N, C-alpha and C positions, 0 to 999 in steps of 0.2 A: 394478137387479137386486139379488139377495140370495141367501141360501141357498135360499129358496123357488124362485126362478127357476132356480137351478142344480139343485135337486132335481127340478123338473119336466123340465128338459132331460135329466138323467141317467135319470130314470124312463122317459121315452119311448124310451130306448135300452137299457133293461134293466140299468142300473148303480146304481140308487137304493140298493139294499141295501148297497153298499160305502161309502156316506157315513158318516163318523164325526163326531159332534158332541161337544164337550167342555165341561165345566163350568169350564174354565180357558182363558186366551188361547193361541192358536196363531199369533199375529201375527208372530213372528219364526221363523227357522229353528230356533233352539235351543228355543224354547217348543213349536213344532210337533213336534219330535223327542221331547221329553219327553211330550207329550200322546199321541202315536201309540205311543211305546215303540220307537223305532227310532234308528239313527244319523242324525245331521243330514244327512249326504250324501244320504240317501234322500228327503229332502224336496224336492219339485219346486217351486222358487220361481219365481214369475212376475214378471219385471221389465218395466217399462213405459218406453219411450223415444220421444222425438220424432224422427220421420223424415219428411221431405218434407211437412210440415204435417199428418201423420197420426200414428198410434200403432203402434209395433211392440212386440209382446209377445215376450219371450224367456223360455222355460221352461228352467231349468237346474238342475243338482244343487245341493243345499244348501251344499256345500263349494266351489263354483265362484265365481269372480269374473269380471266382464267384463274382457276384455283389450282395451284401447282401440285398439291398432293393428289387431287382428283385426276389431273392430267397424267401424272406418273402412274397412278393405278390403272388408268385406261390404256395408256400406250407404252408402259414399261420403260419410259425414258423421261428425262427432264424436259420441260417445256422450253424449247429454244426457237424463237421466232426467226424466220428467214430474213436475210438482208433484202433491201429493195431490188437489187440486181437478181438475186435468186428468185424472188417472187415473180418478177417479170419473166424470167427464164422458164419457171415451172407453169405459170398460169397464162402468160401472154398479156397480163394486165398490170399496169403500174400501180404502186401503192396509192391508195386514195380512191381507186376505181375497181379494185379487185372484186370480182363476183364469182359465184360458183357455177356459171353457165358456160357451156361449150369448151370445157377443159378436155383437151384431147390426149394429154400425156397419161399413160397408164399408171405411172408412179405417183399420181395425184389422187388422193382419196378425200372425199368430202363427207363430213358429218354435220348434223344439226344439233345444237345444244337445246336442252329442254327449257331453257330460259325464254325461248321464243313461243312456246306452246300456250302461253297465257293470252296471246293476242289473236284476233281474227285476221288482221291484216298486218303485214310487215313490208319493209321496203329495203331490199338489197340494192347495191349498185348495179348498173347495167353496162359496165364495161369501160367507163371513164370516170373522172373525178367531178363530173357535173351532170350526173344522171341517177335515176332510181327506177325501179319497177315495182308496182303494187301487186302483191301476191298473198294468198292465204298460206298458212303453214303447209297444208297438204300439197298445194301447187309448188311451193318452194322445194319441198322434199322430192317431188317427182321431177321437176325441171332440173334440179341440181344433181340428179342421180346419186343422191345421198346413200351412204351405206348403212345409216341408222341414226337414231336419236341417242345422244349421249348426255351425261351430266358431268361437265368439267368446269362449270363456272360458279362464281359466287357473287355476292353483293346485289343480287336482283330480287331476292325473296322478301 
């Protein structure tokens, strides 16, 4: 997958016009916030974890960090991030451009962290390390086929 796959996915749902492509990297929260022109907290970062032999994507606010005890309580395992190679294999997106859209593997489960709910607008990546898409939290939930809202982050309150 790539920005083209993400673009096709969002086009089919009427959101293509909201994709922003940059001439600079948006691979980190700080770079993405600079490229978009927003506070870093509004960047919806997608983190990839190994859970039960599959992949769990957690989309959270840019200023949030995974809280290990909360993660373990939610998923009954230690928070172990995937390697860049595993991320690409599971999601089809390279680290720095991982987004929760058009993920076709059945063993990838997506959740949104409550740290995002304080914002009207958030900006997840759109399939590569130089893109973003402007969405409300409700739109992000629907477009990502999220399984639910969870509370596994800290440092944002």
